[in-house]
N, C-alpha and C positions, 0 to 999 in steps of 0.2 A: 357764150353759154346761155342759148335759149330755153326758156322754164315753160314748161307744157302745162304742169299744173301748181297751184297755191293755194292754203287755205290755212286760217290761225283758228287757235281755240284757245280760252282762258281757263284757270283752274287754282281754286284758293283754298287752303285749308290752314287751321291753327291746330294746335296738338291738343286734344280730347273735345276737338269742334267737330262740327259736321263739314263736310268738302261742301262748296260751289262750284259747278261745274258751267260755263256758260262756251255752246256752242253756236259754231257760225253752221247753217244748215246749206249754204252754196260757197263754190270756191271763190275767192278772189280776183277781181280782173287781171290779166295778163300784160300790163302794162310797166313802163318805166320805172315806176314805184319799186314792185316788187323786186325787179330785176337788180335795182341797186342795192337793196336791203339784202338779196342774198349775196352778191356780191361782197360784202360788209362781211355776214355771217361766216361763207362759208370761206374767207380769209381767215375771219377768228378761229376758225374752226381748225384749220390746217395749221395754225401756231401751237398750238397746243400741245404743249410738253407731256401733259397728262393722257393725252389720246391714244388708245390700246387697241392693237388689232388683231382679228381672230376670222372665226366664221362660226358657224351655228354650229353649238355641242353635240358631238357625233353621239353624247349618249343618251338623248333625250327625244322625245318625238317631235316633229314641226313645233313650233308656238304659232303664238298670235301675228307675231311681224311676218315671218312667211307664209303663214296660211292667208293673209290679207294681200299680202303683194299677189302671190298666186292670183286669186280672186281679181283684182286689178286687171292685170296681165291680159285676162280673160277677156275685162270687161271695163275700158276706161273711164267710165260713167260713174263708177262704181268709187272713186278717190275718196268723194268726202264720205260714204259712207263705211269705208275703211279706218279713215281719222276718227272719226266719231267713234266707232266701237273703241279702237284705242284708247281715247281719252276714256272710256266710260272704266276701261279697265285697269287704268291710270289711277281713277279716282277711287276704285274697288280697292286695289289693292294700299292707297295711303289711308284710306279707312281701315281698313283690315290691321294694319299694323302704325297706326297711331302717328303719321307721319305730317311734314307741314308742308307748304309748298305757296308760294304767289306769284305766278307766272303765265306769259302766254307760250304757247305749245305752237311752230309754226312748220308744216310740213312741207316740202316742195319734189316737184320730178324735176330732172333737168337731164335732158337729150343731147348727150353730143354727140358728134360722129359715129362713133363706135362703141359709144358706152351708154346707158340710162341709168341713173343713179339715183338713188332715193336720200332724203334728208330730212329729220326732225333735227328742230333746232329751238331749245327751250331758253327761253330771255326772260330776265325782269326789266323792268322801266325803272328809270331814274326820275326824280321829280326835281323842277327848280322854281324858281319865281322869277318872273317877267311882268312888263305892265304891258296892259291890252291897249285897245284904241281910246279909250278914256282917261288913258293914264293912272287906273287901278291896276294894284297887284292882284297878278293871278298867278293860280300852279300851270307848271308847263310840264310835260313829260314826252323823254324819248326812250328808244329802244337800247337797250345797253348791251352793245356788241363785244365788251370786255371780259374782264376775268370773270364774270358771274355766267357766261355762257356753258352750256353741256348740250349734249345730244347726241345721235346716232346717224351714221351713214352706211348704206348698204348699195356695191355696185351690184346691180340686178345682171346684167351681163356676164360678168367673171362669176357669179355664183349659179349662173345656171349652164357656163359653159366649161366652170374650172371646179367644180367642189369641195375639192382641197384647197384653196385657193382663199388667203386673208382677203376675204373682200367685204369684212364688216369692221368697220369704226368705231368704237364709244370711245365719247369725251366725260366722266363721271360727274355730276355735281360736286362743287365744292362743297365738303361741311353738310350734306344732305345724305348719312348712309341710308337709311329707306328708300329715297328715289332714284338714288345709284341701284340697289338691289332691283326695287318695280323695272329700271330698266333693263335690268339682265335678264331678269325672269322674263318680260315682253320679250325682249330680243331675242332670246336665247343664245346670248354670246359665250362662244367658248373658243376652245382649242388657241387660247392666247400666244401670239408672236414674240418670242424672247429677243425683242429688238436690240438692247443692251448689247446680248451676246454674241449676238451675228455681228452687229459693229465694231467690235472688239478684234474679232477674228480678221472681220475685212479688213480693218485699219494695219493688224499685225501682219498681214501677207502683202499689204503695199506697201508698208516699208523693208519687209523683205523683197519683193521684186524690186523694187529702186535702187537694192545695191548692184542690180546689173546695168543701171543706167549709169553714163560718164556723173562725176560726182558735182559737176557746174550745173547739170539739169536735174538734178534730182530733186531739189527744191521745186521748182516749176511743176517738175511731174506729181509730187505731191499735193499742191494747190491747185491743178486743174481736177485730181480726183476728189478733192474737198469739195471744189466750188460744184462741180457736176450732183454731189450729193446731197450738198444744201439747198441745191434747185430743186432735186426731184423731193426732199424731206419737205420743204416748203411747202409744195403741190401737193403733201399727201400721197406722193406717188412710189412708186418702188426704183430701186437704181437696177437699172438693165445691164449688165454685165458686158456684154458682147457690144450696147449701145456706146457705152462707158468707154470701152477698149477704141470705138473709133474717133473718139474727140481727143487721144492721147498718141503726142508725133513722136514720131521713132523710137515705138516699140513692135515688139512680135505681138501682133493682136491676138493672136490665136494660143501663143504662150500665155499672155497675161490672163485670158479668159480659162484655161485649166488649171491655172496658180491661184486662182481668184475664187474659187468654185469646188466644195457647197459653204457656204456659211450657217443659214439657217437650216436649223433639225429640220430633215426633210421627211414629211408625213407621204407614204403612199407614191400619188404621182406627181408632186408638186412641185412646181417649176423649179428647179436649181441653178437658173439662170439670171434669176433675178433676186433683192433682198429689201427689205426695209429697216432703212437706217434709223441710229435715237439721234437725237438733237443732242443729248447732254453729251454723249461719245463723243459728237464730231465737234464738240466745245473743246473738249478735254485734248484732242488729237491737237487743235489749233493753236490753242493756248495752253499754258502752266501756270496756277495761281495758288494761292495760299494767305492765309494771314492768320496774327493773334494779337494779344493785346495793343501792342507796339507796334506791329510791323505788316504793312500789306503788298504782295507783289504779284505784281502778274507778267507773263512778255508770251511773245510769239516763241510756236517752237522752231519757226527758221531758224532762232535765235541762239539756239542751243548748239554748243562746240563752232558757233562764230563770233557773238558777243557775248556769250555766258556760258560759261565751263561749269562744271560741276564735277566736285571730287568726294565721290561716293564714301570713302575712308574717312575722310575728314569731317565729312557732312558739312562742305562749305559750297559755297557761290564765289568765282569770281567773275566782275562785271566790267566790261570794257565799253568803250565806245557811249560813254552815258550821255542820255537824253541832251540838250542843251539846258533847256529849263530847271532840272536838277541841278545840273552841273552850276549852274547862277546861282541857284539857293544854296548851294554847299556853299561858296565861295563867299557869296556874303556873308553867311551865319560863321564861317571860321574867320573873317576880318571882323567880325564884331567880338568875339571870342576874346582875340589877338587885342584889343583896345581896351578890352574892361580887365 
């Protein structure tokens, strides 16, 4: 994952207070440390269930992000100037809307083999106490790559070559509606993809198609589909139906492709051979779970009608092949009850 540009700035502001913007005038050295940080931030960004996919809003004129990325593409030396202008706009909008923040804004350009990608990661720092060389207690800080992360991702080549494609990804900040609105405005985020709907339709068709496969191979077929989908989702990439079909043994690939498509609501020339999947929907497909005050139950979908049987009319579950640890607990409990 070669990083070609990286720079960081800091913005802090309290409610009803002035903002303090600290700008770095030159890019950071492109060595192993930014690359390591980028890998950690990218992985965290891609695993955010809250991330939204879309494109620039069709109904608005090009906004700051699109305009400044265009200038950068014409002259890469303007990367630093673009990030400074972006930060000044964030500051102005947060001041106008009386927002609050205390975070670093880290801008990256990643140049992959067939794709150039822009990333903005908004990160906070955690404070710890440690001992220094003279055994005095001192504060220490680390970048939080965990749940506080938010930001933007723009697949530049997809934007230029496939203008109706979902090339823009947004991870909104938790508990900061003002900053979320600022990111939406400056990025021009729009045309949000309904991943939950497309995933639900896709999985329903997977189930329908599986009925054409010998019963003893149906579970393996479903598991391979889910594994591929999970791998793509973890990379924030689409599920390409023709590629998926080639990884499935013993099926008619052309028929599979025809019966799987389309799933996403199609806009104009959008490629209907690929979909973005929803992590929550995949989890629900793989496992069933539920709980109330006194009962918690979770089991894999492959156990249904195998070891677990559901009677819809009676609203009951029959469980066979009880796990050994649970069986042992039940036997010990019954033994104690009989002795008392």
